[in-house]
C-alpha positions in Angstrom: 133.4 59.3 36.2 133.1 62.9 34.9 131.8 65.5 37.2 128.2 66.5 36.8 129.2 70.2 36.6 132.5 71.8 35.9 132.9 75.6 35.7 136.5 76.2 34.8 138.4 79.6 35.0 135.1 81.5 34.6 135.4 85.2 34.2 132.6 87.7 33.6 133.2 91.5 33.1 130.9 94.4 33.1 131.9 98.1 32.4 134.2 99.0 35.4 133.5 95.7 37.3 135.0 92.2 37.3 132.0 90.2 38.4 133.8 86.9 38.5 137.6 86.4 38.2 138.8 82.9 37.0 136.5 81.0 39.3 136.6 77.2 39.1 134.5 74.5 40.8 133.0 71.1 40.2 130.0 69.2 41.5 130.0 65.4 41.7 127.1 63.0 41.5 124.9 63.3 44.6 126.9 66.2 45.9 125.6 69.5 47.3 127.9 72.6 46.7 127.4 75.7 48.8 128.3 79.1 47.3 128.5 81.8 50.0 129.3 85.4 49.9 128.2 88.9 50.5 125.8 90.5 48.1 127.7 91.4 44.9 130.4 88.7 45.5 129.7 87.1 42.2 127.9 83.9 43.3 124.7 84.6 41.5 126.6 85.8 38.4 128.2 82.3 38.3 124.9 80.6 38.5 123.2 82.8 36.0 126.0 81.7 33.4 125.3 78.1 34.3 121.6 78.7 33.6 122.2 80.5 30.4 121.0 83.9 31.5 124.4 85.3 30.5 127.7 83.9 29.1 131.1 83.9 30.4 133.7 86.2 28.8 136.4 83.6 29.7 136.3 80.0 30.7 134.7 76.7 30.0 131.6 75.0 31.2 131.3 71.1 31.2 128.3 69.0 31.9 129.0 65.3 32.6 132.4 65.7 30.9 131.3 67.5 27.8 132.0 71.1 27.0 128.9 73.1 26.4 127.7 76.6 25.5 124.5 77.5 27.4 123.0 80.6 25.6 119.6 80.7 27.2 117.5 79.2 30.2 115.6 77.2 27.6 118.9 75.4 26.5 119.8 75.0 30.2 116.5 73.3 30.9 116.9 71.0 27.9 120.4 70.0 29.3 118.8 69.1 32.7 119.6 72.2 34.6 116.9 73.8 36.9 117.1 77.0 38.8 114.9 78.2 41.7 115.5 82.0 42.0 115.4 84.1 45.0 112.7 86.3 43.3 110.1 83.8 42.2 109.6 83.6 38.4 105.9 82.8 38.6 102.8 84.2 36.9 100.7 85.5 39.9 97.2 85.3 38.1 97.7 81.8 36.8 97.0 78.6 38.8 99.7 76.5 40.3 99.1 73.8 37.6 99.3 76.4 34.8 102.7 77.8 36.1 104.2 74.5 36.4 103.4 73.2 32.9 103.9 76.5 31.1 106.4 76.1 28.2 106.3 72.3 28.8 102.6 71.3 28.2 101.7 67.8 27.5 99.1 67.5 24.7 96.8 64.8 23.4 95.0 65.1 20.1 95.8 68.8 19.9 94.3 69.5 23.5 96.2 70.1 26.8 96.6 66.7 28.6 95.7 67.9 32.1 95.4 64.3 33.3 99.0 63.3 32.3 100.3 66.6 33.6 98.6 66.2 37.1 99.7 62.5 37.4 103.4 63.5 37.0 103.1 66.4 39.3 101.3 64.4 42.0 104.0 61.8 41.8 106.8 64.6 42.4 104.8 66.1 45.2 104.5 62.7 46.9 108.0 61.6 46.3 109.6 64.8 47.7 106.8 65.8 50.2 106.0 69.0 48.4 102.2 69.5 49.0 100.5 72.3 47.1 97.1 72.9 45.7 97.4 72.8 42.0 94.1 74.8 41.5 95.1 77.7 43.6 96.3 81.0 42.0 100.0 82.0 42.7 99.0 85.2 44.4 96.9 83.2 47.0 100.0 81.3 48.2 102.5 81.9 51.0 106.2 82.5 50.3 106.9 78.8 51.2 104.3 77.5 49.0 105.5 79.5 46.1 109.0 78.2 46.7 107.5 74.6 46.4 105.9 75.5 43.1 109.3 76.7 41.8 111.0 73.4 42.9 108.1 71.3 41.5 108.5 73.3 38.2 112.1 72.4 38.0 111.6 68.8 38.9 108.7 68.5 36.3 111.2 69.6 33.6 113.4 66.6 34.7 116.1 68.8 36.1 119.1 66.7 37.2 121.2 69.7 38.3 119.4 72.1 40.7 120.5 75.7 41.5 118.9 77.0 44.6 119.5 80.9 44.9 119.1 82.1 48.4 116.2 79.7 49.2 115.8 80.7 52.8 116.3 84.5 52.6 112.6 85.3 52.9 111.7 82.6 55.4 111.3 82.7 59.1 113.5 80.2 61.3 110.6 77.6 61.6 110.0 77.5 57.8 113.7 77.6 57.2 114.2 74.3 59.2 111.4 72.7 57.0 113.2 73.8 53.8 116.4 72.2 54.9 114.6 68.9 55.3 112.9 69.3 52.0 116.3 70.0 50.2 117.9 66.9 51.8 115.2 64.8 50.1 115.5 66.7 46.7 119.3 66.4 46.6 119.3 62.6 46.8 120.5 61.3 43.4 120.8 64.9 42.0 123.5 67.5 41.8 122.7 70.5 43.7 124.3 74.0 43.9 123.0 76.1 46.8 123.6 79.9 46.8 123.5 81.8 50.1 125.2 84.7 52.0 124.7 82.9 55.3 127.3 80.3 56.3 124.9 78.7 58.7 122.3 78.2 55.8 124.8 76.3 53.8 125.2 73.6 56.4 123.6 71.1 54.0 126.4 71.3 51.6 129.2 68.6 51.3 131.5 71.4 50.2 131.4 75.2 50.4 133.1 77.8 48.3 133.5 81.2 49.8 133.5 84.0 47.1 134.5 87.5 47.6 135.1 90.2 45.0 134.6 87.7 42.3 137.2 85.1 43.5 137.1 82.0 45.5 138.8 82.9 48.8 138.1 79.7 50.8 136.9 76.2 50.3 136.1 73.4 52.6 133.3 71.7 54.7 130.9 73.7 56.8 132.5 72.5 60.0 136.0 73.4 58.8 135.1 76.9 57.8 133.1 77.5 61.0 136.5 76.6 62.9 138.5 79.1 61.0 139.0 82.0 63.5 138.8 85.3 61.7 137.7 84.1 58.5 134.8 86.5 58.4 136.5 89.4 60.3 135.1 92.6 58.8 132.5 90.5 56.8 128.7 90.3 57.7 129.6 92.3 60.9 126.0 93.4 61.2 124.6 89.8 60.5 126.7 87.6 62.6 123.7 85.8 64.1 122.9 84.6 60.6 126.0 82.6 60.0 127.2 81.6 63.4 
């Protein structure tokens, strides 16, 4: 069976900067892949290319064995890719419901079919334990609730491949623990890529790629990487408590 996602020899160049340098990885059915590295390592650049926010200068992207060119987030969504950004892409003055269905609004006889939309959203919230008040405005929500809205929005669009960009960066430890449980449920039967700069935060991943200076420098399970003495020598020196 072909991998859900393959990114092969991906390179991206900006003036004076090699953002990614021949990076390759694959994600299989039901697998959670963790991408970790310092800010600027190239991990978000890789996911922006998978989500169609930019295109690789070199390399190939395959979805379920078929080579694709993803030229926009709209194309990515149609291909079954959803991304939950670190900085939420929500309209603060619109309701939760309006944000979720924006750009994918069901209609009936020329009118917005609110009943059908709510039924589908309620099914998602119940299945994945993602409670949120659909009538509240986004600006009224906590950080954790906004994150739920982003996830529901991706699932509402039938995402099979989920990209989670630094999903615990803005959360306190108690909220972070709840997020781990939530992602375990969401990852069942889907293909998940989890971006973080904290090795401890990647413990849900089946496999972890460590990216530095645009290249993959290590690969393995969370346990095997934790055991590698000196792997992070000189890296995250001021943030050791975050990944230990």
